[in-house]
N, CA and C atoms of all chains as a GROMACS GRO file, in nm:
protein
  651
    1MET      N    1  11.417  11.821   7.523
    1MET     CA    2  11.417  11.707   7.433
    1MET      C    3  11.363  11.746   7.295
    2THR      N    4  11.254  11.827   7.296
    2THR     CA    5  11.195  11.873   7.171
    2THR      C    6  11.292  11.964   7.098
    3SER      N    7  11.358  12.052   7.173
    3SER     CA    8  11.452  12.145   7.111
    3SER      C    9  11.567  12.067   7.047
    4LEU      N   10  11.611  11.961   7.112
    4LEU     CA   11  11.716  11.877   7.055
    4LEU      C   12  11.671  11.817   6.923
    5ASN      N   13  11.547  11.773   6.921
    5ASN     CA   14  11.490  11.715   6.799
    5ASN      C   15  11.494  11.813   6.683
    6ILE      N   16  11.468  11.939   6.713
    6ILE     CA   17  11.459  12.041   6.607
    6ILE      C   18  11.598  12.084   6.562
    7PHE      N   19  11.687  12.111   6.658
    7PHE     CA   20  11.814  12.176   6.624
    7PHE      C   21  11.929  12.082   6.592
    8LEU      N   22  11.925  11.964   6.644
    8LEU     CA   23  12.040  11.875   6.625
    8LEU      C   24  12.073  11.848   6.478
    9PRO      N   25  11.975  11.817   6.392
    9PRO     CA   26  12.010  11.795   6.251
    9PRO      C   27  12.070  11.919   6.187
   10ARG      N   28  12.028  12.039   6.230
   10ARG     CA   29  12.079  12.163   6.171
   10ARG      C   30  12.224  12.186   6.214
   11ILE      N   31  12.253  12.160   6.341
   11ILE     CA   32  12.390  12.180   6.390
   11ILE      C   33  12.486  12.086   6.318
   12LEU      N   34  12.445  11.962   6.303
   12LEU     CA   35  12.531  11.863   6.237
   12LEU      C   36  12.491  11.850   6.090
   13ASP      N   37  12.496  11.961   6.020
   13ASP     CA   38  12.447  11.963   5.883
   13ASP      C   39  12.559  11.921   5.785
   14ILE      N   40  12.609  11.803   5.803
   14ILE     CA   41  12.715  11.751   5.716
   14ILE      C   42  12.654  11.650   5.619
   15ASN      N   43  12.589  11.553   5.677
   15ASN     CA   44  12.524  11.450   5.597
   15ASN      C   45  12.389  11.420   5.662
   16SER      N   46  12.283  11.431   5.589
   16SER     CA   47  12.149  11.417   5.648
   16SER      C   48  12.128  11.279   5.710
   17LYS      N   49  12.182  11.174   5.647
   17LYS     CA   50  12.164  11.038   5.697
   17LYS      C   51  12.239  11.021   5.830
   18ALA      N   52  12.362  11.073   5.833
   18ALA     CA   53  12.442  11.065   5.956
   18ALA      C   54  12.374  11.141   6.068
   19CYS      N   55  12.322  11.260   6.032
   19CYS     CA   56  12.252  11.343   6.131
   19CYS      C   57  12.134  11.268   6.191
   20TYR      N   58  12.057  11.204   6.103
   20TYR     CA   59  11.938  11.130   6.148
   20TYR      C   60  11.976  11.019   6.245
   21THR      N   61  12.086  10.948   6.211
   21THR     CA   62  12.131  10.838   6.297
   21THR      C   63  12.171  10.888   6.434
   22ILE      N   64  12.252  10.995   6.434
   22ILE     CA   65  12.297  11.052   6.562
   22ILE      C   66  12.178  11.102   6.643
   23ASP      N   67  12.089  11.173   6.572
   23ASP     CA   68  11.971  11.229   6.639
   23ASP      C   69  11.886  11.119   6.702
   24THR      N   70  11.861  11.012   6.626
   24THR     CA   71  11.778  10.902   6.676
   24THR      C   72  11.844  10.834   6.795
   25THR      N   73  11.974  10.808   6.785
   25THR     CA   74  12.045  10.742   6.894
   25THR      C   75  12.040  10.827   7.020
   26LEU      N   76  12.067  10.958   7.002
   26LEU     CA   77  12.066  11.048   7.116
   26LEU      C   78  11.928  11.053   7.181
   27ASN      N   79  11.824  11.062   7.097
   27ASN     CA   80  11.688  11.064   7.150
   27ASN      C   81  11.654  10.936   7.224
   28LYS      N   82  11.700  10.824   7.171
   28LYS     CA   83  11.674  10.695   7.238
   28LYS      C   84  11.737  10.695   7.376
   29MET      N   85  11.863  10.747   7.381
   29MET     CA   86  11.933  10.751   7.510
   29MET      C   87  11.860  10.840   7.609
   30ILE      N   88  11.817  10.959   7.559
   30ILE     CA   89  11.746  11.053   7.647
   30ILE      C   90  11.614  10.992   7.695
   31ASN      N   91  11.542  10.930   7.600
   31ASN     CA   92  11.415  10.867   7.636
   31ASN      C   93  11.435  10.760   7.742
   32THR      N   94  11.540  10.680   7.725
   32THR     CA   95  11.567  10.574   7.822
   32THR      C   96  11.590  10.633   7.960
   33ILE      N   97  11.668  10.741   7.965
   33ILE     CA   98  11.695  10.806   8.095
   33ILE      C   99  11.565  10.855   8.157
   34PHE      N  100  11.482  10.923   8.073
   34PHE     CA  101  11.357  10.977   8.126
   34PHE      C  102  11.261  10.868   8.168
   35GLU      N  103  11.254  10.762   8.089
   35GLU     CA  104  11.165  10.650   8.122
   35GLU      C  105  11.204  10.588   8.255
   36ARG      N  106  11.334  10.576   8.278
   36ARG     CA  107  11.381  10.517   8.403
   36ARG      C  108  11.344  10.604   8.522
   37GLU      N  109  11.344  10.737   8.499
   37GLU     CA  110  11.308  10.828   8.607
   37GLU      C  111  11.158  10.820   8.635
   38LYS      N  112  11.080  10.804   8.530
   38LYS     CA  113  10.934  10.805   8.545
   38LYS      C  114  10.882  10.676   8.607
   39PHE      N  115  10.927  10.564   8.556
   39PHE     CA  116  10.869  10.436   8.594
   39PHE      C  117  10.972  10.345   8.660
   40MET      N  118  10.929  10.288   8.771
   40MET     CA  119  11.014  10.190   8.838
   40MET      C  120  10.982  10.052   8.782
   41GLU      N  121  11.076   9.964   8.796
   41GLU     CA  122  11.054   9.825   8.756
   41GLU      C  123  10.956   9.759   8.853
   42LYS      N  124  10.886   9.657   8.805
   42LYS     CA  125  10.787   9.587   8.887
   42LYS      C  126  10.848   9.535   9.017
   43GLU      N  127  10.965   9.470   9.003
   43GLU     CA  128  11.031   9.411   9.120
   43GLU      C  129  11.067   9.518   9.222
   44GLU      N  130  11.112   9.634   9.170
   44GLU     CA  131  11.152   9.743   9.260
   44GLU      C  132  11.031   9.797   9.337
   45ILE      N  133  10.919   9.812   9.266
   45ILE     CA  134  10.796   9.861   9.331
   45ILE      C  135  10.754   9.766   9.442
   46LEU      N  136  10.750   9.637   9.411
   46LEU     CA  137  10.704   9.538   9.509
   46LEU      C  138  10.800   9.530   9.628
   47GLU      N  139  10.930   9.540   9.599
   47GLU     CA  140  11.029   9.533   9.705
   47GLU      C  141  11.017   9.653   9.799
   48ARG      N  142  11.004   9.773   9.737
   48ARG     CA  143  10.994   9.894   9.818
   48ARG      C  144  10.862   9.898   9.894
   49ASN      N  145  10.756   9.842   9.832
   49ASN     CA  146  10.627   9.834   9.900
   49ASN      C  147  10.637   9.746  10.024
   50LYS      N  148  10.711   9.636  10.012
   50LYS     CA  149  10.727   9.546  10.127
   50LYS      C  150  10.796   9.618  10.242
   51ASN      N  151  10.898   9.696  10.208
   51ASN     CA  152  10.970   9.771  10.313
   51ASN      C  153  10.878   9.870  10.383
   52SER      N  154  10.796   9.943  10.304
   52SER     CA  155  10.708  10.044  10.365
   52SER      C  156  10.592   9.979  10.438
   53SER      N  157  10.539   9.868  10.384
   53SER     CA  158  10.426   9.799  10.449
   53SER      C  159  10.469   9.741  10.583
   54SER      N  160  10.592   9.688  10.589
   54SER     CA  161  10.639   9.628  10.713
   54SER      C  162  10.645   9.731  10.824
   55ALA      N  163  10.677   9.856  10.785
   55ALA     CA  164  10.688   9.961  10.887
   55ALA      C  165  10.549  10.007  10.933
   56ASN      N  166  10.452  10.013  10.838
   56ASN     CA  167  10.320  10.069  10.872
   56ASN      C  168  10.217   9.965  10.912
   57GLY      N  169  10.233   9.841  10.868
   57GLY     CA  170  10.135   9.737  10.898
   57GLY      C  171  10.029   9.728  10.791
   58ASP      N  172   9.946   9.626  10.802
   58ASP     CA  173   9.837   9.603  10.706
   58ASP      C  174   9.736   9.717  10.718
   59GLU      N  175   9.705   9.783  10.603
   59GLU     CA  176   9.619   9.902  10.610
   59GLU      C  177   9.476   9.870  10.655
   60ARG      N  178   9.426   9.750  10.621
   60ARG     CA  179   9.291   9.714  10.665
   60ARG      C  180   9.287   9.694  10.816
   61GLU      N  181   9.396   9.634  10.869
   61GLU     CA  182   9.404   9.615  11.014
   61GLU      C  183   9.411   9.750  11.086
   62LEU      N  184   9.481   9.846  11.026
   62LEU     CA  185   9.489   9.980  11.085
   62LEU      C  186   9.351  10.046  11.086
   63LEU      N  187   9.276  10.027  10.976
   63LEU     CA  188   9.141  10.084  10.967
   63LEU      C  189   9.051  10.024  11.075
   64ILE      N  190   9.060   9.891  11.091
   64ILE     CA  191   8.977   9.824  11.192
   64ILE      C  192   9.017   9.870  11.332
   65SER      N  193   9.148   9.888  11.354
   65SER     CA  194   9.194   9.938  11.485
   65SER      C  195   9.135  10.075  11.513
   66GLY      N  196   9.132  10.160  11.410
   66GLY     CA  197   9.074  10.294  11.424
   66GLY      C  198   8.927  10.286  11.462
   67ARG      N  199   8.854  10.198  11.393
   67ARG     CA  200   8.711  10.182  11.423
   67ARG      C  201   8.690  10.125  11.563
   68ALA      N  202   8.780  10.032  11.603
   68ALA     CA  203   8.771   9.973  11.737
   68ALA      C  204   8.791  10.080  11.843
   69ASN      N  205   8.882  10.175  11.815
   69ASN     CA  206   8.905  10.286  11.909
   69ASN      C  207   8.780  10.371  11.925
   70ILE      N  208   8.708  10.394  11.815
   70ILE     CA  209   8.585  10.474  11.821
   70ILE      C  210   8.480  10.403  11.906
   71VAL      N  211   8.467  10.271  11.884
   71VAL     CA  212   8.369  10.193  11.960
   71VAL      C  213   8.406  10.194  12.108
   72SER      N  214   8.535  10.169  12.137
   72SER     CA  215   8.579  10.163  12.277
   72SER      C  216   8.561  10.299  12.345
   73LYS      N  217   8.579  10.406  12.269
   73LYS     CA  218   8.559  10.541  12.325
   73LYS      C  219   8.414  10.557  12.372
   74GLY      N  220   8.321  10.510  12.288
   74GLY     CA  221   8.180  10.518  12.323
   74GLY      C  222   8.148  10.437  12.447
   75VAL      N  223   8.205  10.317  12.455
   75VAL     CA  224   8.178  10.228  12.568
   75VAL      C  225   8.236  10.287  12.697
   76VAL      N  226   8.361  10.338  12.688
   76VAL     CA  227   8.425  10.397  12.806
   76VAL      C  228   8.346  10.520  12.853
   77THR      N  229   8.299  10.600  12.758
   77THR     CA  230   8.220  10.719  12.794
   77THR      C  231   8.094  10.679  12.870
   78VAL      N  232   8.024  10.578  12.818
   78VAL     CA  233   7.902  10.531  12.885
   78VAL      C  234   7.935  10.480  13.025
   79ALA      N  235   8.044  10.403  13.037
   79ALA     CA  236   8.085  10.348  13.167
   79ALA      C  237   8.117  10.460  13.266
   80ILE      N  238   8.188  10.562  13.220
   80ILE     CA  239   8.223  10.674  13.308
   80ILE      C  240   8.097  10.748  13.353
   81ILE      N  241   8.005  10.772  13.260
   81ILE     CA  242   7.880  10.842  13.295
   81ILE      C  243   7.799  10.761  13.397
   82LEU      N  244   7.792  10.629  13.378
   82LEU     CA  245   7.719  10.543  13.473
   82LEU      C  246   7.784  10.549  13.611
   83LEU      N  247   7.918  10.546  13.614
   83LEU     CA  248   7.989  10.553  13.743
   83LEU      C  249   7.966  10.688  13.811
   84ILE      N  250   7.964  10.796  13.730
   84ILE     CA  251   7.940  10.929  13.787
   84ILE      C  252   7.801  10.935  13.849
   85VAL      N  253   7.704  10.882  13.776
   85VAL     CA  254   7.565  10.880  13.826
   85VAL      C  255   7.558  10.799  13.956
   86PHE      N  256   7.626  10.683  13.956
   86PHE     CA  257   7.625  10.596  14.075
   86PHE      C  258   7.690  10.666  14.194
   87LYS      N  259   7.809  10.726  14.171
   87LYS     CA  260   7.880  10.791  14.281
   87LYS      C  261   7.803  10.912  14.333
   88ASN      N  262   7.739  10.984  14.241
   88ASN     CA  263   7.656  11.098  14.282
   88ASN      C  264   7.540  11.053  14.370
   89SER      N  265   7.478  10.940  14.329
   89SER     CA  266   7.364  10.890  14.405
   89SER      C  267   7.405  10.847  14.546
   90LYS      N  268   7.532  10.808  14.562
   90LYS     CA  269   7.582  10.766  14.694
   90LYS      C  270   7.648  10.881  14.770
   91GLY      N  271   7.647  10.998  14.707
   91GLY     CA  272   7.706  11.116  14.769
   91GLY      C  273   7.858  11.115  14.771
   92LEU      N  274   7.919  11.041  14.679
   92LEU     CA  275   8.066  11.033  14.671
   92LEU      C  276   8.122  11.139  14.576
   93ASN      N  277   8.250  11.169  14.595
   93ASN     CA  278   8.317  11.267  14.509
   93ASN      C  279   8.336  11.208  14.368
   94THR      N  280   8.296  11.285  14.268
   94THR     CA  281   8.308  11.236  14.130
   94THR      C  282   8.416  11.311  14.049
   95ASP      N  283   8.495  11.391  14.117
   95ASP     CA  284   8.596  11.471  14.046
   95ASP      C  285   8.698  11.384  13.972
   96ASP      N  286   8.734  11.270  14.031
   96ASP     CA  287   8.831  11.182  13.966
   96ASP      C  288   8.780  11.132  13.831
   97LEU      N  289   8.653  11.093  13.828
   97LEU     CA  290   8.595  11.042  13.703
   97LEU      C  291   8.582  11.153  13.598
   98TRP      N  292   8.539  11.272  13.645
   98TRP     CA  293   8.532  11.386  13.553
   98TRP      C  294   8.672  11.418  13.498
   99GLY      N  295   8.771  11.410  13.586
   99GLY     CA  296   8.910  11.436  13.544
   99GLY      C  297   8.954  11.342  13.435
  100ILE      N  298   8.930  11.213  13.454
  100ILE     CA  299   8.967  11.111  13.353
  100ILE      C  300   8.894  11.138  13.222
  101PHE      N  301   8.764  11.167  13.235
  101PHE     CA  302   8.682  11.190  13.116
  101PHE      C  303   8.733  11.311  13.035
  102PHE      N  304   8.763  11.420  13.107
  102PHE     CA  305   8.808  11.542  13.036
  102PHE      C  306   8.950  11.527  12.982
  103VAL      N  307   9.035  11.452  13.050
  103VAL     CA  308   9.170  11.425  12.997
  103VAL      C  309   9.159  11.350  12.866
  104TYR      N  310   9.068  11.253  12.865
  104TYR     CA  311   9.043  11.172  12.743
  104TYR      C  312   8.996  11.262  12.628
  105CYS      N  313   8.897  11.349  12.660
  105CYS     CA  314   8.842  11.437  12.555
  105CYS      C  315   8.945  11.538  12.506
  106SER      N  316   9.020  11.596  12.599
  106SER     CA  317   9.116  11.700  12.557
  106SER      C  318   9.231  11.642  12.476
  107SER      N  319   9.280  11.523  12.517
  107SER     CA  320   9.390  11.463  12.441
  107SER      C  321   9.346  11.429  12.300
  108GLU      N  322   9.222  11.381  12.286
  108GLU     CA  323   9.169  11.351  12.153
  108GLU      C  324   9.156  11.478  12.069
  109ALA      N  325   9.106  11.584  12.133
  109ALA     CA  326   9.086  11.711  12.061
  109ALA      C  327   9.220  11.772  12.019
  110PHE      N  328   9.321  11.766  12.107
  110PHE     CA  329   9.453  11.819  12.072
  110PHE      C  330   9.514  11.740  11.956
  111TYR      N  331   9.497  11.610  11.958
  111TYR     CA  332   9.550  11.526  11.850
  111TYR      C  333   9.484  11.561  11.717
  112LYS      N  334   9.351  11.579  11.724
  112LYS     CA  335   9.278  11.616  11.602
  112LYS      C  336   9.325  11.751  11.552
  113TYR      N  337   9.343  11.847  11.644
  113TYR     CA  338   9.385  11.982  11.604
  113TYR      C  339   9.522  11.978  11.538
  114TYR      N  340   9.611  11.894  11.589
  114TYR     CA  341   9.748  11.886  11.537
  114TYR      C  342   9.747  11.854  11.386
  115PHE      N  343   9.652  11.768  11.347
  115PHE     CA  344   9.648  11.728  11.206
  115PHE      C  345   9.548  11.810  11.123
  116LEU      N  346   9.433  11.848  11.182
  116LEU     CA  347   9.328  11.916  11.106
  116LEU      C  348   9.338  12.067  11.110
  117LYS      N  349   9.407  12.120  11.211
  117LYS     CA  350   9.429  12.265  11.225
  117LYS      C  351   9.299  12.346  11.221
  118GLN      N  352   9.195  12.295  11.289
  118GLN     CA  353   9.068  12.369  11.294
  118GLN      C  354   9.058  12.440  11.429
  119LYS      N  355   9.027  12.571  11.423
  119LYS     CA  356   9.026  12.650  11.547
  119LYS      C  357   8.918  12.603  11.644
  120SER      N  358   8.804  12.557  11.589
  120SER     CA  359   8.696  12.510  11.677
  120SER      C  360   8.742  12.390  11.761
  121ILE      N  361   8.822  12.304  11.699
  121ILE     CA  362   8.874  12.186  11.771
  121ILE      C  363   8.970  12.232  11.881
  122LEU      N  364   9.055  12.330  11.849
  122LEU     CA  365   9.149  12.383  11.948
  122LEU      C  366   9.074  12.445  12.065
  123PHE      N  367   8.966  12.516  12.033
  123PHE     CA  368   8.883  12.578  12.137
  123PHE      C  369   8.833  12.472  12.236
  124PHE      N  370   8.775  12.365  12.182
  124PHE     CA  371   8.723  12.258  12.269
  124PHE      C  372   8.836  12.187  12.343
  125ALA      N  373   8.950  12.172  12.275
  125ALA     CA  374   9.065  12.107  12.340
  125ALA      C  375   9.108  12.184  12.463
  126ILE      N  376   9.112  12.317  12.450
  126ILE     CA  377   9.153  12.401  12.564
  126ILE      C  378   9.048  12.396  12.676
  127ILE      N  379   8.921  12.402  12.637
  127ILE     CA  380   8.813  12.394  12.737
  127ILE      C  381   8.821  12.262  12.814
  128PHE      N  382   8.839  12.152  12.740
  128PHE     CA  383   8.848  12.020  12.804
  128PHE      C  384   8.972  12.011  12.894
  129ALA      N  385   9.082  12.070  12.846
  129ALA     CA  386   9.205  12.066  12.926
  129ALA      C  387   9.187  12.143  13.056
  130LEU      N  388   9.121  12.260  13.049
  130LEU     CA  389   9.096  12.339  13.170
  130LEU      C  390   9.003  12.262  13.266
  131ALA      N  391   8.900  12.202  13.208
  131ALA     CA  392   8.806  12.124  13.290
  131ALA      C  393   8.877  12.007  13.357
  132ALA      N  394   8.966  11.940  13.281
  132ALA     CA  395   9.042  11.826  13.336
  132ALA      C  396   9.133  11.873  13.449
  133THR      N  397   9.200  11.986  13.428
  133THR     CA  398   9.289  12.040  13.531
  133THR      C  399   9.211  12.073  13.658
  134TYR      N  400   9.095  12.136  13.639
  134TYR     CA  401   9.011  12.174  13.754
  134TYR      C  402   8.964  12.048  13.829
  135ALA      N  403   8.912  11.950  13.752
  135ALA     CA  404   8.856  11.830  13.816
  135ALA      C  405   8.964  11.749  13.888
  136LEU      N  406   9.079  11.732  13.822
  136LEU     CA  407   9.187  11.654  13.886
  136LEU      C  408   9.247  11.730  14.004
  137GLY      N  409   9.253  11.862  13.989
  137GLY     CA  410   9.303  11.943  14.101
  137GLY      C  411   9.211  11.933  14.220
  138ALA      N  412   9.080  11.944  14.194
  138ALA     CA  413   8.980  11.936  14.301
  138ALA      C  414   8.984  11.799  14.370
  139PHE      N  415   9.019  11.696  14.293
  139PHE     CA  416   9.026  11.561  14.350
  139PHE      C  417   9.157  11.540  14.429
  140LEU      N  418   9.269  11.588  14.374
  140LEU     CA  419   9.400  11.558  14.432
  140LEU      C  420   9.442  11.652  14.545
  141PHE      N  421   9.404  11.780  14.535
  141PHE     CA  422   9.453  11.879  14.632
  141PHE      C  423   9.422  11.843  14.778
  142PRO      N  424   9.300  11.794  14.810
  142PRO     CA  425   9.275  11.756  14.949
  142PRO      C  426   9.369  11.647  15.000
  143TYR      N  427   9.406  11.552  14.913
  143TYR     CA  428   9.498  11.445  14.951
  143TYR      C  429   9.639  11.500  14.973
  144LEU      N  430   9.673  11.608  14.900
  144LEU     CA  431   9.806  11.668  14.912
  144LEU      C  432   9.811  11.775  15.021
  145GLY      N  433   9.698  11.796  15.086
  145GLY     CA  434   9.692  11.894  15.196
  145GLY      C  435   9.687  12.038  15.148
  146ILE      N  436   9.649  12.057  15.021
  146ILE     CA  437   9.640  12.194  14.967
  146ILE      C  438   9.494  12.238  14.972
  147LYS      N  439   9.470  12.356  15.028
  147LYS     CA  440   9.333  12.409  15.033
  147LYS      C  441   9.317  12.519  14.930
  148LEU      N  442   9.208  12.513  14.851
  148LEU     CA  443   9.185  12.616  14.749
  148LEU      C  444   9.108  12.733  14.809
  149MET      N  445   6.551  10.642   9.682
  149MET     CA  446   6.670  10.556   9.679
  149MET      C  447   6.795  10.641   9.653
  150ILE      N  448   6.897  10.622   9.735
  150ILE     CA  449   7.020  10.701   9.718
  150ILE      C  450   7.121  10.620   9.637
  151ASP      N  451   7.167  10.681   9.526
  151ASP     CA  452   7.269  10.615   9.444
  151ASP      C  453   7.406  10.646   9.500
  152THR      N  454   7.477  10.544   9.539
  152THR     CA  455   7.613  10.564   9.590
  152THR      C  456   7.715  10.514   9.488
  153LEU      N  457   7.832  10.576   9.494
  153LEU     CA  458   7.940  10.538   9.403
  153LEU      C  459   8.022  10.426   9.467
  154ILE      N  460   8.024  10.312   9.400
  154ILE     CA  461   8.095  10.196   9.457
  154ILE      C  462   8.211  10.158   9.365
  155LEU      N  463   8.328  10.142   9.425
  155LEU     CA  464   8.445  10.099   9.347
  155LEU      C  465   8.448   9.946   9.342
  156GLN      N  466   8.418   9.894   9.224
  156GLN     CA  467   8.418   9.748   9.206
  156GLN      C  468   8.554   9.704   9.151
  157ASN      N  469   8.579   9.574   9.152
  157ASN     CA  470   8.707   9.528   9.096
  157ASN      C  471   8.694   9.390   9.032
  158ARG      N  472   8.792   9.362   8.946
  158ARG     CA  473   8.798   9.230   8.878
  158ARG      C  474   8.920   9.153   8.932
  159LEU      N  475   8.944   9.172   9.058
  159LEU     CA  476   9.065   9.116   9.119
  159LEU      C  477   9.066   8.963   9.114
  160LYS      N  478   8.950   8.904   9.142
  160LYS     CA  479   8.942   8.758   9.146
  160LYS      C  480   8.975   8.697   9.010
  161VAL      N  481   8.920   8.759   8.906
  161VAL     CA  482   8.943   8.710   8.769
  161VAL      C  483   9.090   8.726   8.731
  162ALA      N  484   9.143   8.845   8.760
  162ALA     CA  485   9.284   8.872   8.725
  162ALA      C  486   9.378   8.778   8.800
  163ARG      N  487   9.343   8.751   8.924
  163ARG     CA  488   9.424   8.660   9.006
  163ARG      C  489   9.418   8.518   8.951
  164ALA      N  490   9.299   8.480   8.909
  164ALA     CA  491   9.282   8.346   8.851
  164ALA      C  492   9.360   8.332   8.721
  165GLU      N  493   9.363   8.439   8.642
  165GLU     CA  494   9.440   8.438   8.516
  165GLU      C  495   9.588   8.413   8.543
  166LYS      N  496   9.636   8.468   8.650
  166LYS     CA  497   9.777   8.452   8.688
  166LYS      C  498   9.802   8.323   8.767
  167LYS      N  499   9.693   8.248   8.792
  167LYS     CA  500   9.699   8.124   8.870
  167LYS      C  501   9.761   8.147   9.009
  168MET      N  502   9.713   8.251   9.072
  168MET     CA  503   9.762   8.286   9.206
  168MET      C  504   9.651   8.261   9.306
  169SER      N  505   9.689   8.218   9.425
  169SER     CA  506   9.591   8.208   9.533
  169SER      C  507   9.587   8.343   9.606
  170GLN      N  508   9.486   8.359   9.690
  170GLN     CA  509   9.477   8.484   9.768
  170GLN      C  510   9.602   8.501   9.854
  171GLY      N  511   9.649   8.389   9.907
  171GLY     CA  512   9.769   8.392   9.992
  171GLY      C  513   9.894   8.436   9.915
  172ASP      N  514   9.904   8.385   9.790
  172ASP     CA  515  10.020   8.422   9.707
  172ASP      C  516  10.023   8.572   9.681
  173LEU      N  517   9.905   8.625   9.640
  173LEU     CA  518   9.897   8.768   9.611
  173LEU      C  519   9.921   8.850   9.738
  174ALA      N  520   9.864   8.803   9.848
  174ALA     CA  521   9.882   8.874   9.976
  174ALA      C  522  10.030   8.883  10.012
  175LYS      N  523  10.101   8.773   9.986
  175LYS     CA  524  10.244   8.770  10.018
  175LYS      C  525  10.322   8.867   9.928
  176ILE      N  526  10.283   8.873   9.801
  176ILE     CA  527  10.354   8.962   9.707
  176ILE      C  528  10.333   9.109   9.743
  177VAL      N  529  10.208   9.145   9.774
  177VAL     CA  530  10.180   9.287   9.804
  177VAL      C  531  10.191   9.319   9.953
  178ASP      N  532  10.230   9.219  10.031
  178ASP     CA  533  10.256   9.234  10.175
  178ASP      C  534  10.136   9.286  10.254
  179VAL      N  535  10.022   9.218  10.235
  179VAL     CA  536   9.906   9.241  10.322
  179VAL      C  537   9.858   9.103  10.367
  180SER      N  538   9.757   9.101  10.455
  180SER     CA  539   9.706   8.972  10.500
  180SER      C  540   9.614   8.911  10.394
  181ARG      N  541   9.596   8.780  10.398
  181ARG     CA  542   9.508   8.712  10.302
  181ARG      C  543   9.365   8.763  10.317
  182GLN      N  544   9.327   8.795  10.443
  182GLN     CA  545   9.192   8.846  10.470
  182GLN      C  546   9.168   8.980  10.399
  183THR      N  547   9.275   9.060  10.388
  183THR     CA  548   9.262   9.189  10.319
  183THR      C  549   9.231   9.168  10.172
  184ILE      N  550   9.302   9.075  10.109
  184ILE     CA  551   9.276   9.043   9.967
  184ILE      C  552   9.133   8.992   9.952
  185SER      N  553   9.093   8.903  10.042
  185SER     CA  554   8.958   8.848  10.038
  185SER      C  555   8.853   8.959  10.052
  186SER      N  556   8.877   9.051  10.144
  186SER     CA  557   8.784   9.163  10.166
  186SER      C  558   8.774   9.254  10.045
  187ILE      N  559   8.888   9.275   9.977
  187ILE     CA  560   8.887   9.360   9.856
  187ILE      C  561   8.806   9.290   9.747
  188GLU      N  562   8.828   9.159   9.730
  188GLU     CA  563   8.758   9.084   9.625
  188GLU      C  564   8.607   9.084   9.645
  189THR      N  565   8.565   9.080   9.771
  189THR     CA  566   8.421   9.076   9.801
  189THR      C  567   8.363   9.216   9.826
  190ASN      N  568   8.444   9.318   9.795
  190ASN     CA  569   8.402   9.458   9.811
  190ASN      C  570   8.364   9.496   9.955
  191GLN      N  571   8.421   9.424  10.050
  191GLN     CA  572   8.397   9.462  10.190
  191GLN      C  573   8.496   9.570  10.233
  192TYR      N  574   8.607   9.578  10.159
  192TYR     CA  575   8.709   9.677  10.192
  192TYR      C  576   8.757   9.744  10.064
  193CYS      N  577   8.761   9.878  10.068
  193CYS     CA  578   8.809   9.956   9.953
  193CYS      C  579   8.957   9.990   9.978
  194PRO      N  580   9.047   9.940   9.894
  194PRO     CA  581   9.190   9.962   9.922
  194PRO      C  582   9.232  10.107   9.898
  195SER      N  583   9.342  10.145   9.960
  195SER     CA  584   9.398  10.278   9.935
  195SER      C  585   9.451  10.280   9.791
  196ALA      N  586   9.475  10.401   9.740
  196ALA     CA  587   9.528  10.415   9.603
  196ALA      C  588   9.661  10.341   9.590
  197LYS      N  589   9.742  10.351   9.694
  197LYS     CA  590   9.875  10.288   9.691
  197LYS      C  591   9.862  10.135   9.680
  198LEU      N  592   9.778  10.078   9.767
  198LEU     CA  593   9.762   9.933   9.765
  198LEU      C  594   9.700   9.886   9.633
  199ALA      N  595   9.600   9.963   9.585
  199ALA     CA  596   9.535   9.928   9.458
  199ALA      C  597   9.637   9.924   9.344
  200LEU      N  598   9.725  10.024   9.340
  200LEU     CA  599   9.825  10.028   9.232
  200LEU      C  600   9.930   9.919   9.248
  201VAL      N  601   9.965   9.888   9.372
  201VAL     CA  602  10.062   9.780   9.394
  201VAL      C  603  10.002   9.647   9.348
  202ILE      N  604   9.872   9.627   9.374
  202ILE     CA  605   9.804   9.506   9.328
  202ILE      C  606   9.805   9.502   9.174
  203CYS      N  607   9.778   9.617   9.113
  203CYS     CA  608   9.782   9.625   8.966
  203CYS      C  609   9.919   9.584   8.913
  204VAL      N  610  10.024   9.636   8.977
  204VAL     CA  611  10.162   9.603   8.935
  204VAL      C  612  10.186   9.453   8.952
  205ALA      N  613  10.142   9.400   9.064
  205ALA     CA  614  10.166   9.257   9.093
  205ALA      C  615  10.095   9.167   8.992
  206LEU      N  616   9.978   9.212   8.943
  206LEU     CA  617   9.901   9.131   8.849
  206LEU      C  618   9.921   9.172   8.703
  207ASP      N  619  10.016   9.266   8.680
  207ASP     CA  620  10.045   9.316   8.545
  207ASP      C  621   9.921   9.370   8.475
  208LYS      N  622   9.844   9.448   8.547
  208LYS     CA  623   9.723   9.509   8.490
  208LYS      C  624   9.728   9.659   8.513
  209THR      N  625   9.650   9.733   8.433
  209THR     CA  626   9.639   9.876   8.459
  209THR      C  627   9.529   9.895   8.563
  210PHE      N  628   9.525  10.015   8.619
  210PHE     CA  629   9.423  10.042   8.722
  210PHE      C  630   9.282  10.025   8.666
  211GLU      N  631   9.262  10.075   8.543
  211GLU     CA  632   9.129  10.068   8.482
  211GLU      C  633   9.086   9.925   8.452
  212GLU      N  634   9.184   9.840   8.426
  212GLU     CA  635   9.151   9.699   8.397
  212GLU      C  636   9.102   9.628   8.523
  213LEU      N  637   9.153   9.670   8.638
  213LEU     CA  638   9.117   9.601   8.763
  213LEU      C  639   9.001   9.668   8.838
  214PHE      N  640   8.999   9.801   8.834
  214PHE     CA  641   8.900   9.872   8.915
  214PHE      C  642   8.808   9.956   8.826
  215TYR      N  643   8.680   9.960   8.866
  215TYR     CA  644   8.583  10.040   8.791
  215TYR      C  645   8.471  10.084   8.885
  216PHE      N  646   8.401  10.189   8.843
  216PHE     CA  647   8.290  10.239   8.925
  216PHE      C  648   8.158  10.175   8.883
  217GLU      N  649   8.073  10.155   8.982
  217GLU     CA  650   7.940  10.101   8.952
  217GLU      C  651   7.835  10.189   9.020
   0.00000   0.00000   0.00000
């Protein structure tokens, strides 16, 4: 655009007034094109926002849902630990509860790793997955008639 | 005492200038009325996208609506 400003009057060096008019008109046209590319109209922004918001939902509600998940995770963890303590005190098998707990932890860690790509998270995800496999296997194998 | 950076806004004033209710603005920017109310009372800090959409809806620049305190 700048180069056009500099060279156009020189190329059309017939009449300076005519050159100025052509140059100004051309620049106006170019500016209009660029402005349209840079900025959307208000109505277009609001319309497109409605389309994207409808797909994703209210962002504050999503935030609250995320926080609710954190709270529920804490409550479920406490409940599982209490049940494990209770079953242990009664001499019952607690592998099923450990299995559920480790499946929960490993799935969360794998999800985090998928987005955060931190090796420490992957390490814990694998450890939890192995622990879950062991605990669920230890619980299910006797019912399936498999001896380890 | 720890000084924290808080994003304040003049949303209520700007909305009043446009003679819009919270419900009207919520409908335009496609969020719930409670979300608009939470932003006005600084209980919720909107995302950059929502903040800019609100600015567009109220014909204000970002700096006119939002500021740090």
